[in-house]
Structures are given as C-alpha cells and as structure tokens.
Rosetta silent file (secondary structure, phi, psi, omega in degrees, C-alpha in Angstrom):
SEQUENCE: MLAACLALEPALAREPSSLDYSPVLDHGLLGEGRQAYRERGDHERAEESYEIFKRYLGHHPKDSVAAWHLALSCYYLGKKVFRAKEDKKRMFAEGRDRARDALRHDPACGPCHLLTAVNHALWAKEVGIFRALVGLPRVRHHLKRAAALEPAFGGAAAHRILANISQALPRMFGGGRKRARKEIEQAIEIAPDEPLNYEFLADLLIEDYHDPNAAVTVARRGLEKPPPPPEYVESLAAFEDLREIVEQHGAGPAALDD
SCORE:     score description
SCORE:     0.000 S_00000001
   1 L     0.000  -46.308 -178.079  194.796 -176.679  233.633 S_00000001
   2 L   -65.196  -36.560  179.718  191.945 -176.538  236.145 S_00000001
   3 H   -63.751  -31.839 -177.152  192.197 -172.761  236.456 S_00000001
   4 H   -63.560  -25.191 -177.025  191.824 -172.429  232.699 S_00000001
   5 H   -66.999  -16.440  179.045  188.304 -173.849  232.827 S_00000001
   6 H  -102.237    2.210  174.513  187.139 -170.615  234.428 S_00000001
   7 L   -82.579   63.529 -171.412  188.838 -168.347  231.910 S_00000001
   8 L   -81.381  144.905  174.469  185.500 -168.194  230.165 S_00000001
   9 L  -124.472   57.448 -179.218  184.698 -166.036  227.184 S_00000001
  10 L   -72.141  128.308  175.785  180.952 -166.496  226.929 S_00000001
  11 L   -92.649  116.652 -176.453  179.379 -164.175  224.410 S_00000001
  12 L  -108.109   31.550 -175.797  176.028 -163.168  225.763 S_00000001
  13 L   -67.906  -35.157 -171.728  175.160 -160.821  222.949 S_00000001
  14 L   -94.583  141.702  177.915  172.130 -162.734  221.773 S_00000001
  15 L  -106.953  166.899  175.844  168.874 -163.010  223.658 S_00000001
  16 L   -56.317  145.591 -176.662  166.142 -165.598  223.178 S_00000001
  17 L   -57.544  -29.201 -179.422  164.314 -165.007  219.915 S_00000001
  18 L   -71.336  -15.861 -178.553  161.138 -164.378  221.904 S_00000001
  19 L  -106.225  -19.358 -177.608  162.807 -161.444  223.623 S_00000001
  20 L   -58.783  122.498  176.575  164.780 -159.920  220.776 S_00000001
  21 L    53.173   34.439  178.831  163.409 -156.459  220.080 S_00000001
  22 L   -62.774  128.866  176.852  160.263 -157.301  222.024 S_00000001
  23 L   -58.517  -30.071 -179.828  157.770 -154.397  221.897 S_00000001
  24 L   -74.065  -51.012 -176.312  157.009 -155.060  225.557 S_00000001
  25 L   -72.965  -22.669  179.833  160.587 -155.151  226.843 S_00000001
  26 L   -88.474   11.390  178.509  161.685 -152.292  224.628 S_00000001
  27 L   -99.832  138.587  172.655  159.134 -149.953  226.185 S_00000001
  28 H    75.496 -153.659 -172.655  160.027 -147.519  228.946 S_00000001
  29 H   -64.284  -42.002  178.216  163.081 -147.599  231.208 S_00000001
  30 H   -61.771  -39.077  177.000  163.914 -151.257  230.593 S_00000001
  31 H   -63.063  -37.876  176.763  163.791 -150.584  226.866 S_00000001
  32 H   -61.854  -41.870  179.051  166.226 -147.675  227.303 S_00000001
  33 H   -65.837  -40.493  178.380  168.630 -149.988  229.079 S_00000001
  34 H   -62.911  -40.156  178.627  168.317 -152.651  226.393 S_00000001
  35 H   -66.678  -40.523  177.703  169.067 -150.109  223.690 S_00000001
  36 H   -61.967  -39.768 -179.387  172.099 -148.851  225.605 S_00000001
  37 H   -67.731  -35.578  176.635  173.352 -152.425  225.946 S_00000001
  38 H   -59.943  -27.022 -178.610  172.962 -153.005  222.209 S_00000001
  39 L  -100.795   27.081 -173.663  175.386 -150.084  221.785 S_00000001
  40 L   -67.090  -11.938  172.976  177.864 -151.463  224.360 S_00000001
  41 L   -56.967  -29.182  168.793  180.727 -151.242  221.873 S_00000001
  42 L   -86.953  110.456 -172.851  180.768 -147.656  223.159 S_00000001
  43 H   -62.661  -26.320  175.305  181.835 -148.274  226.752 S_00000001
  44 H   -65.413  -38.298  178.104  179.991 -145.222  227.992 S_00000001
  45 H   -69.390  -33.789  176.248  176.778 -146.753  226.675 S_00000001
  46 H   -62.362  -42.664  178.644  177.665 -150.035  228.384 S_00000001
  47 H   -68.863  -35.244  176.356  177.946 -148.193  231.706 S_00000001
  48 H   -62.447  -40.587 -179.896  174.680 -146.381  231.010 S_00000001
  49 H   -60.944  -41.635  178.192  172.926 -149.711  230.477 S_00000001
  50 H   -59.825  -47.181 -178.376  174.151 -150.861  233.882 S_00000001
  51 H   -64.358  -39.545 -179.152  172.869 -147.716  235.594 S_00000001
  52 H   -68.193  -46.693  179.439  169.488 -147.926  233.856 S_00000001
  53 H   -61.844  -38.379 -179.339  168.971 -151.611  234.638 S_00000001
  54 H   -65.842  -40.468  178.428  169.977 -151.010  238.254 S_00000001
  55 H   -65.817  -41.987  179.484  167.502 -148.168  238.557 S_00000001
  56 H   -63.766  -44.328 -179.212  164.742 -150.248  236.977 S_00000001
  57 H   -64.749  -30.719  175.908  165.442 -153.213  239.258 S_00000001
  58 H   -61.828  -33.161  177.913  165.266 -150.858  242.244 S_00000001
  59 H   -83.682  -23.306 -176.084  161.662 -150.111  241.292 S_00000001
  60 L  -132.701   68.230 -170.943  160.887 -153.765  240.435 S_00000001
  61 L   -64.022  -18.304 -179.925  163.024 -155.876  242.814 S_00000001
  62 L  -101.673    9.778 -177.632  161.225 -159.147  242.007 S_00000001
  63 L   -84.455  106.049 -176.808  161.467 -158.763  238.236 S_00000001
  64 H   -67.319  -31.549  178.503  163.676 -161.631  237.030 S_00000001
  65 H   -65.076  -44.112  176.620  163.966 -160.138  233.526 S_00000001
  66 H   -63.008  -37.648 -178.352  165.346 -156.902  234.953 S_00000001
  67 H   -64.248  -44.424 -178.476  167.700 -158.921  237.173 S_00000001
  68 H   -73.659  -27.689  173.202  169.268 -160.864  234.336 S_00000001
  69 H   -63.340  -43.487  178.011  169.624 -157.713  232.254 S_00000001
  70 H   -64.099  -43.013  179.257  171.547 -156.111  235.125 S_00000001
  71 H   -62.305  -34.250  177.185  173.636 -159.263  235.549 S_00000001
  72 H   -65.361  -43.325  177.505  174.388 -159.173  231.825 S_00000001
  73 H   -64.758  -39.445  178.033  175.646 -155.599  232.080 S_00000001
  74 H   -60.577  -44.755  176.844  177.751 -156.538  235.112 S_00000001
  75 H   -55.855  -49.329 -174.415  179.335 -159.361  233.121 S_00000001
  76 H   -65.841  -43.855 -179.768  180.168 -157.082  230.209 S_00000001
  77 H   -63.313  -43.508 -179.230  181.590 -154.272  232.333 S_00000001
  78 H   -68.020  -34.561 -176.187  183.718 -156.659  234.364 S_00000001
  79 H   -86.390  -38.845 -168.649  184.962 -158.557  231.339 S_00000001
  80 H  -113.993  -20.444 -171.835  185.339 -155.888  228.673 S_00000001
  81 H  -109.526  -55.150 -175.252  185.379 -152.428  230.243 S_00000001
  82 L   -78.754  144.872 -178.559  186.923 -152.318  233.708 S_00000001
  83 L  -111.418  -30.958 -178.223  190.619 -153.081  234.141 S_00000001
  84 L   -70.352  136.763 -176.842  191.212 -152.839  237.902 S_00000001
  85 H   -57.649  -43.008 -178.624  190.939 -156.191  239.686 S_00000001
  86 H   -65.464  -35.782  177.158  188.715 -154.823  242.461 S_00000001
  87 H   -66.519  -40.361  178.288  186.319 -153.310  239.934 S_00000001
  88 H   -62.467  -48.644  179.666  186.094 -156.614  238.105 S_00000001
  89 H   -58.151  -42.338 -178.818  185.432 -158.527  241.321 S_00000001
  90 H   -63.481  -43.988 -179.361  182.768 -156.016  242.327 S_00000001
  91 H   -65.749  -47.459 -178.101  180.974 -156.258  238.982 S_00000001
  92 H   -64.784  -37.936  178.725  181.056 -160.048  238.795 S_00000001
  93 H   -65.489  -41.647  179.128  179.908 -160.368  242.413 S_00000001
  94 H   -65.693  -44.084  178.544  176.999 -158.018  241.810 S_00000001
  95 H   -60.790  -43.602  176.941  175.993 -159.815  238.625 S_00000001
  96 H   -60.262  -47.297 -175.497  176.135 -163.176  240.388 S_00000001
  97 H   -67.730  -40.769  179.938  174.110 -161.949  243.360 S_00000001
  98 H   -66.599  -41.797  179.201  171.415 -160.216  241.320 S_00000001
  99 H   -68.074  -39.405  179.681  170.906 -163.227  239.052 S_00000001
 100 H   -67.380  -40.640  176.748  170.951 -165.608  242.015 S_00000001
 101 H   -60.075  -38.895 -178.716  168.457 -163.482  243.938 S_00000001
 102 H   -63.081  -29.887 -179.307  166.121 -163.562  240.947 S_00000001
 103 H   -67.690  -21.680  175.877  166.087 -167.352  241.063 S_00000001
 104 H   -67.189  -33.231  179.411  164.390 -167.189  244.455 S_00000001
 105 H   -90.118  -28.267 -175.147  161.419 -165.531  242.770 S_00000001
 106 L  -142.621   79.667 -177.277  161.680 -167.363  239.444 S_00000001
 107 L   -61.540  -17.330 -178.831  163.544 -170.719  239.662 S_00000001
 108 L   -96.417   16.597  178.920  162.760 -171.394  235.998 S_00000001
 109 L   -80.919   98.945 -179.165  164.605 -168.293  234.731 S_00000001
 110 H   -58.121  -49.149  178.007  167.127 -169.784  232.300 S_00000001
 111 H   -59.955  -31.089  178.365  169.093 -166.555  231.745 S_00000001
 112 H   -67.200  -40.624  176.006  169.319 -166.122  235.534 S_00000001
 113 H   -62.204  -46.376 -178.419  170.918 -169.555  235.882 S_00000001
 114 H   -60.895  -47.041 -174.925  173.362 -168.792  233.069 S_00000001
 115 H   -75.723  -25.724  169.251  174.367 -165.390  234.423 S_00000001
 116 H   -61.736  -47.369 -178.000  174.684 -166.705  237.955 S_00000001
 117 H   -64.021  -48.631 -175.515  177.145 -169.287  236.629 S_00000001
 118 H   -64.432  -48.876 -178.658  179.106 -166.936  234.388 S_00000001
 119 H   -66.488  -37.394  177.361  179.478 -164.134  236.906 S_00000001
 120 H   -63.646  -44.188 -179.199  180.337 -166.567  239.710 S_00000001
 121 H   -61.689  -43.618 -178.534  183.005 -168.231  237.565 S_00000001
 122 H   -71.541  -37.011  173.740  184.590 -164.932  236.596 S_00000001
 123 H   -61.028  -46.694 -178.828  184.433 -163.624  240.177 S_00000001
 124 H   -62.480  -37.273  177.658  186.091 -166.828  241.444 S_00000001
 125 H   -61.217  -39.438  179.347  188.819 -166.500  238.804 S_00000001
 126 H   -72.040  -31.620 -177.667  189.640 -163.015  240.097 S_00000001
 127 H   -76.147  -41.880  178.960  189.596 -164.195  243.738 S_00000001
 128 L   149.873  166.751 -173.070  191.859 -167.207  243.245 S_00000001
 129 H   -61.689  -37.356 -177.650  192.220 -170.863  242.252 S_00000001
 130 H   -61.621  -48.109  179.019  190.729 -172.255  245.486 S_00000001
 131 H   -62.218  -38.100 -179.242  187.466 -170.372  245.029 S_00000001
 132 H   -62.351  -44.303 -178.450  187.398 -171.356  241.370 S_00000001
 133 H   -70.397  -42.944 -179.780  187.690 -175.052  242.140 S_00000001
 134 H   -61.671  -38.981 -176.003  185.253 -175.016  245.044 S_00000001
 135 H   -83.409   -6.206 -174.201  182.624 -173.209  242.977 S_00000001
 136 H   -60.176  -45.081  178.361  182.951 -175.365  239.851 S_00000001
 137 H   -59.059  -37.967  178.781  180.159 -177.877  240.692 S_00000001
 138 H   -66.032  -41.386  178.412  177.776 -174.977  241.352 S_00000001
 139 H   -60.274  -47.007 -179.080  178.742 -173.333  238.082 S_00000001
 140 H   -64.774  -38.079  177.931  178.101 -176.522  236.134 S_00000001
 141 H   -59.051  -48.669 -178.689  174.765 -177.046  237.889 S_00000001
 142 H   -66.013  -36.734  178.551  173.519 -173.596  236.859 S_00000001
 143 H   -65.086  -40.782  178.954  174.799 -174.053  233.308 S_00000001
 144 H   -66.853  -37.094  176.284  172.962 -177.357  232.937 S_00000001
 145 H   -65.380  -42.281  178.578  169.765 -175.781  234.266 S_00000001
 146 H   -61.866  -42.666 -179.733  170.173 -172.899  231.824 S_00000001
 147 H   -63.979  -33.602 -179.847  170.713 -175.332  228.950 S_00000001
 148 H   -76.904  -37.551 -173.304  167.557 -177.211  229.898 S_00000001
 149 H   -84.635  -40.303 -175.931  165.361 -174.162  230.465 S_00000001
 150 L  -145.252   71.408 -171.845  166.438 -171.802  227.682 S_00000001
 151 L   -60.472  -28.548 -175.984  168.925 -173.616  225.424 S_00000001
 152 L   -85.055   -8.231 -175.931  169.052 -170.904  222.730 S_00000001
 153 H   -60.637  134.742  179.713  169.902 -168.037  225.100 S_00000001
 154 H    66.204   28.020 -177.458  173.162 -166.324  224.167 S_00000001
 155 H    65.978   41.771 -176.541  173.470 -168.386  220.993 S_00000001
 156 H    64.447   41.975 -176.418  173.447 -171.595  223.094 S_00000001
 157 H   -60.718  -36.621 -178.302  175.908 -170.017  225.523 S_00000001
 158 H   -60.432  -46.064  178.251  175.288 -172.589  228.269 S_00000001
 159 H   -65.978  -37.363 -179.577  176.407 -175.451  226.028 S_00000001
 160 H   -64.559  -41.724 -179.422  179.340 -173.398  224.745 S_00000001
 161 H   -72.077  -36.647  174.153  180.596 -172.658  228.261 S_00000001
 162 H   -61.228  -37.025  175.738  180.125 -176.290  229.307 S_00000001
 163 H   -64.104  -41.203  178.004  182.255 -177.190  226.297 S_00000001
 164 H   -58.689  -46.028  179.989  184.873 -174.690  227.454 S_00000001
 165 H   -64.680  -44.638 -179.502  184.966 -176.301  230.893 S_00000001
 166 H   -62.676  -37.930  178.937  185.131 -179.822  229.453 S_00000001
 167 H   -63.340  -37.946 -175.672  188.007 -178.865  227.176 S_00000001
 168 H   -81.377  -28.868 -176.519  190.013 -177.507  230.109 S_00000001
 169 L   -85.949  143.750  172.425  189.285 -180.289  232.601 S_00000001
 170 L   -66.779  161.872 -178.974  190.994 -183.708  232.492 S_00000001
 171 H   -60.616  -35.076 -177.893  188.792 -186.748  231.877 S_00000001
 172 H   -64.886  -18.156  177.242  189.148 -187.861  235.507 S_00000001
 173 H  -104.900   15.600  177.401  187.338 -184.654  236.504 S_00000001
 174 L    88.761   16.491 -179.641  184.561 -185.086  233.970 S_00000001
 175 L  -109.245 -151.575  179.325  186.234 -183.214  231.128 S_00000001
 176 L   115.188  158.374 -174.327  188.031 -184.135  227.949 S_00000001
 177 H   -68.908  -31.663 -179.941  187.933 -183.244  224.288 S_00000001
 178 H   -67.377  -41.505  176.802  185.130 -185.686  223.431 S_00000001
 179 H   -64.254  -41.755  179.442  182.799 -184.123  226.006 S_00000001
 180 H   -61.582  -41.990 -178.370  183.776 -180.663  224.793 S_00000001
 181 H   -67.510  -39.730  178.648  183.059 -181.609  221.193 S_00000001
 182 H   -61.526  -43.607 -179.774  179.706 -183.112  222.071 S_00000001
 183 H   -64.877  -44.761 -174.956  178.642 -179.938  223.909 S_00000001
 184 H   -74.166  -30.734  174.916  179.741 -177.543  221.187 S_00000001
 185 H   -68.607  -32.346  174.723  178.160 -179.626  218.413 S_00000001
 186 H   -67.999  -37.442  176.858  174.936 -179.490  220.397 S_00000001
 187 H   -61.654  -41.320  178.539  175.348 -175.719  220.604 S_00000001
 188 H   -64.390  -39.539  178.838  175.669 -175.558  216.815 S_00000001
 189 H   -63.299  -39.074 -177.775  172.540 -177.666  216.419 S_00000001
 190 H   -76.747  -40.516 -175.744  170.593 -175.350  218.739 S_00000001
 191 L  -129.203   74.424 -173.725  172.005 -172.055  217.411 S_00000001
 192 L   -69.712  -11.198  178.958  173.287 -172.702  213.865 S_00000001
 193 L   -97.306    2.106 -176.079  173.678 -168.984  213.076 S_00000001
 194 L   -89.145  110.821 -178.899  175.991 -168.239  216.043 S_00000001
 195 H   -60.281  -30.778 -178.367  179.616 -167.743  214.831 S_00000001
 196 H   -60.120  -32.400  179.662  181.010 -168.282  218.336 S_00000001
 197 H   -69.143  -41.946  177.487  179.961 -171.933  218.234 S_00000001
 198 H   -67.356  -38.547  178.560  181.804 -172.579  214.982 S_00000001
 199 H   -61.843  -44.837 -179.301  184.828 -170.676  216.259 S_00000001
 200 H   -62.270  -46.678 -179.476  184.976 -172.789  219.412 S_00000001
 201 H   -62.464  -42.156  178.964  184.686 -176.062  217.472 S_00000001
 202 H   -61.746  -44.179  178.329  187.328 -174.949  214.962 S_00000001
 203 H   -63.362  -40.122  178.704  189.717 -173.994  217.763 S_00000001
 204 H   -61.611  -42.084 -179.653  189.048 -177.320  219.515 S_00000001
 205 H   -65.698  -34.174  178.291  189.866 -179.220  216.328 S_00000001
 206 H   -75.100  -49.012 -171.070  193.133 -177.319  215.952 S_00000001
 207 H   -77.771  -41.022 -172.887  194.244 -177.358  219.592 S_00000001
 208 L  -105.590  -28.913  178.982  193.058 -180.759  220.828 S_00000001
 209 L  -100.824  -11.089  179.283  192.511 -182.826  217.673 S_00000001
 210 L    53.428   46.065 -176.403  195.423 -181.305  215.691 S_00000001
 211 L  -130.448   77.381 -178.584  193.232 -181.293  212.590 S_00000001
 212 H   -64.561  -28.658  178.591  193.401 -177.880  210.895 S_00000001
 213 H   -62.924  -45.588  177.640  191.735 -179.215  207.734 S_00000001
 214 H   -64.472  -35.941  178.835  188.618 -180.138  209.685 S_00000001
 215 H   -63.191  -39.426  178.115  188.788 -176.772  211.459 S_00000001
 216 H   -64.633  -39.874  177.256  188.746 -174.973  208.109 S_00000001
 217 H   -59.603  -44.844  178.697  185.692 -176.975  207.078 S_00000001
 218 H   -63.599  -45.108 -179.791  183.918 -175.904  210.269 S_00000001
 219 H   -59.511  -41.245  178.929  184.984 -172.278  209.813 S_00000001
 220 H   -65.724  -35.715  175.967  183.597 -172.272  206.265 S_00000001
 221 H   -60.505  -42.369  179.651  180.305 -173.676  207.542 S_00000001
 222 H   -66.196  -37.133 -178.517  180.104 -170.744  209.932 S_00000001
 223 H   -73.571  -15.395  175.761  180.962 -168.236  207.225 S_00000001
 224 L   -73.621  -17.783  179.202  178.103 -169.523  205.083 S_00000001
 225 L   -79.636  157.428  178.147  175.690 -168.072  207.645 S_00000001
 226 L   -62.501  141.446  175.825  174.599 -164.427  207.466 S_00000001
 227 L   -60.183  144.735  179.956  176.944 -162.045  209.320 S_00000001
 228 L   -65.722  152.599  173.526  175.560 -160.996  212.722 S_00000001
 229 L   -62.698  159.786 -173.749  173.959 -157.568  213.060 S_00000001
 230 L   -61.423  -25.165 -178.757  176.255 -154.834  214.440 S_00000001
 231 L   -73.566  -12.102  178.404  174.787 -154.941  217.953 S_00000001
 232 L   -90.942   76.043 -170.667  176.131 -158.498  218.388 S_00000001
 233 H   -58.119  -50.687 -176.479  179.640 -157.325  219.241 S_00000001
 234 H   -66.950  -39.447 -178.635  181.084 -160.653  220.368 S_00000001
 235 H   -67.597  -36.655  176.841  179.519 -162.616  217.528 S_00000001
 236 H   -62.815  -41.277  178.405  180.885 -160.220  214.930 S_00000001
 237 H   -62.647  -40.101  178.877  184.399 -160.678  216.326 S_00000001
 238 H   -65.694  -37.120  178.661  183.971 -164.447  216.100 S_00000001
 239 H   -60.238  -42.423  177.516  182.799 -164.145  212.489 S_00000001
 240 H   -67.695  -36.091  178.074  186.034 -162.345  211.642 S_00000001
 241 H   -63.847  -33.653  176.321  188.042 -164.968  213.544 S_00000001
 242 H   -63.274  -38.913  176.258  186.486 -167.628  211.299 S_00000001
 243 H   -60.875  -41.966 -178.751  187.853 -165.773  208.285 S_00000001
 244 H   -65.204  -37.466  178.585  191.301 -165.775  209.894 S_00000001
 245 H   -61.974  -44.024  179.000  191.137 -169.518  210.514 S_00000001
 246 H   -64.347  -44.379 -178.991  190.421 -170.129  206.828 S_00000001
 247 H   -65.951  -41.095 -174.494  193.163 -167.724  205.727 S_00000001
 248 H   -72.619  -43.377 -174.063  195.751 -169.040  208.182 S_00000001
 249 H   -95.758  -28.403  165.992  195.249 -172.775  207.671 S_00000001
 250 L    51.782   23.073 -178.562  194.022 -172.574  204.106 S_00000001
 251 L   -83.797  160.563  174.574  193.276 -176.256  203.773 S_00000001
 252 L   -73.973  170.181 -179.564  190.668 -177.688  201.499 S_00000001
 253 L   -58.938  141.018  178.214  187.416 -179.044  202.841 S_00000001
 254 L  -141.076  141.637 -179.393  187.774 -182.108  205.038 S_00000001
 255 L   -73.180  142.045  175.889  185.179 -184.266  206.675 S_00000001
 256 L   -72.152  127.437  176.895  185.002 -184.155  210.457 S_00000001
 257 L  -101.794  164.396 -178.078  186.133 -187.468  211.922 S_00000001
 258 L   -83.532    0.000    0.000  185.218 -188.925  215.305 S_00000001
C-alpha cells in the first residue's frame, strides 16, 4: 500500500496561464524547446526538447524557468519514453537535481518545487521501497509549497498528486479517502477545465467509495468542459477515460454524498 503512493501519474502538460504560449518564453532556444515539448507525443520530439532545454540551461545555469522545463522533459522521458530501469532512474535523478538546484536561486519557483517532488518520487520508486518511504515527507513538503506558490500549474497537479498519496496511505500515516477527496475537489476548484482532476475523483468514487453513480456524475461534469488542445497529451487521454467511465457504468446522474 505504501509503495503505491509513489506510483504517481501526474500530468504536467499544462503550464500556468501566464506562461502558456508566452511571446517571451517562446522566443529563441527556449521557445524551440517548448515547441518540441508540445509535440512530445512524437517521442523523438520529446527527446529533442530535453536536449534543447539542457543546452539552454548550460548557457543560463541560474535560470529557474529553464531548469523546470528541463525537469519536465526528464519526467516525461523517464515516465513515457524510456523503458530500461537505469535510463528511468537517470532521467528522474537529473530532473530532481535540476529542479532542486533551481530552488537555491529561486525558492519561490512553484514549478521547481513540483518537479523536484515528482522526479524524486519516481526516482525513489525505481530505486526501492526504502528510498520511497524515507523520501515521502520531502515529497509532500515540495508538493505543498508548489500548491501554495503556483496552485494552477499542471492543471493543479500538486493537489492532484497529494490526493494520489492520500488515497494510497492509511489514515494513521496521514492518508485516507477523505483527505484524497478534499485534495482532488480543491484541484477541480482551481483548475475546472482539467480532465485529469475529474478522472481522479471519478476513480476514487468507484474504488474507495464504491459509488459508480456518483463517479458517472463527476465524469459527465468533466465532459461538459471543452476538450483539451492536442498538445495536452495526458489531458486528452483523461478526457477519453471520462467517456469510458460513463459508458462502462452508465448510471444516471447522482448527487455526490459526503
């Protein structure tokens, strides 16, 4: 059960609205890397984004924005592209270290806190259960800082991952379904257009509350939102998963109970 809390699937497709398609960040080498990352469904483009961000950070080693972009690419390559365990560990370790280093220059970098936490958690999962458990308080600390500093980043990813951890942990360790539900409902409030938040809540209602009718209601709420643009790979997959929840459970609308 405890190991499961680090089997995280955070979708980091979305950036803060202030950064999305920013004319400043989309200029020059950093802009090339951002465009490559938007096309990460093509794994060659995902690897190109990593190389570009790494080159840019080499020229601007104190640039926290460049650091979290590189850490984001490391996360994606380790999670979605590379299959060998050593490659995954290497990517997650690099992403963790680059994001953590950036915090020395910019302690208020919300995305840096988030990507430090995510990459550390995934690295620890590959290393083993002991590392995962030892690192859990640090992971939660960075997630809470990310949620406080930049709550909308990644479609409220910090709250979503905290919900994931709470769902997996027993109550005696600070987890439980009520904590998980509170976190994910806060994520929906912060990022109401993010399908991943509705998907998580629907799954929680099915798995932990055994209430598929309520899950269908949540899934339909998510499907009422506009579909994500094609560059939001993870969010698009979640949008389709919401359709499957409605089709599979097929219940009529039901009010969410406490």
